[in-house]
C-alpha positions as CSV (number, residue, x, y, z in Angstrom):
1,M,5.1,17.2,60.9
2,T,7.6,15.4,63.2
3,A,7.9,15.9,66.5
4,T,11.0,17.9,68.3
5,P,13.9,15.0,68.2
6,P,15.8,14.3,71.1
7,L,18.7,17.2,72.0
8,D,22.0,16.5,73.4
9,D,23.9,18.1,76.1
10,K,24.4,21.4,74.1
11,R,20.5,21.2,73.3
12,L,21.4,20.3,69.8
13,P,19.7,17.8,67.3
14,E,21.4,15.2,65.9
15,H,22.7,15.6,62.3
16,G,20.1,14.0,59.7
17,A,16.9,14.0,62.4
18,E,14.3,15.2,60.9
19,W,12.4,18.1,62.4
20,G,9.1,19.4,61.5
21,D,9.1,19.7,57.8
22,G,12.8,19.7,57.2
23,V,16.1,17.9,58.3
24,V,18.8,19.2,60.7
25,L,22.3,20.0,59.3
26,R,24.8,20.3,62.0
27,G,28.4,21.1,62.3
28,R,31.1,22.8,64.3
29,S,31.7,26.5,63.2
30,R,35.0,27.9,61.6
31,G,33.9,31.6,62.1
32,S,30.8,33.5,61.7
33,G,30.0,33.4,57.8
34,V,32.7,30.7,57.0
35,E,31.5,27.8,55.2
36,V,31.3,24.4,56.6
37,E,31.1,21.1,54.8
38,V,28.4,18.9,55.8
39,S,27.1,15.8,54.6
40,N,23.6,15.8,53.0
41,P,21.1,13.6,54.6
42,R,18.9,13.8,51.6
43,G,19.2,13.2,47.9
44,P,18.3,16.6,46.5
45,K,19.8,19.8,47.6
46,P,18.5,21.7,50.5
47,Q,16.4,24.8,49.1
48,R,16.2,27.0,52.1
49,V,16.7,27.3,55.9
50,L,13.5,26.7,58.0
51,T,15.0,27.4,61.3
52,G,18.4,28.4,62.8
53,M,21.1,31.0,61.9
54,G,22.9,30.5,58.8
55,D,22.9,29.8,55.1
56,V,22.8,26.5,53.1
57,V,25.1,26.7,50.0
58,T,25.3,23.7,47.3
59,R,28.0,23.6,44.9
60,G,28.4,20.4,43.0
61,A,27.5,17.5,45.4
62,K,28.5,19.1,48.1
63,T,26.7,21.1,50.9
64,Y,27.8,23.8,53.2
65,V,26.5,25.7,56.1
66,K,27.5,29.3,56.6
67,P,26.6,29.8,60.2
68,Q,26.5,32.7,62.2
69,A,28.5,31.1,64.9
70,E,32.0,31.6,66.7
71,D,34.8,29.8,65.8
72,G,34.7,26.4,67.3
73,E,31.1,26.6,68.3
74,D,28.6,23.9,67.2
75,F,25.8,24.7,65.2
76,A,22.5,23.5,63.5
77,V,20.1,24.6,61.1
78,V,17.2,22.9,59.8
79,A,17.0,22.8,56.0
80,G,14.0,22.5,53.6
81,Y,14.2,20.5,50.8
């Protein structure tokens, strides 16, 4: 298990950081439940969200997060692969 990665001034880890058994997917919300495309820091598609408020969706080669965050708010979820 990986230690908690460093957090920024918004108390969020960097996109792609390893955290526990997963990897951080981070972005800026366009509204609660609205998909935001994020880069996939690993080869296979994410299988599930381990922590954080949102869902991970993969269509084709693209990865999206549907966060439960207000429009313009930065979010992070930890995805398991």
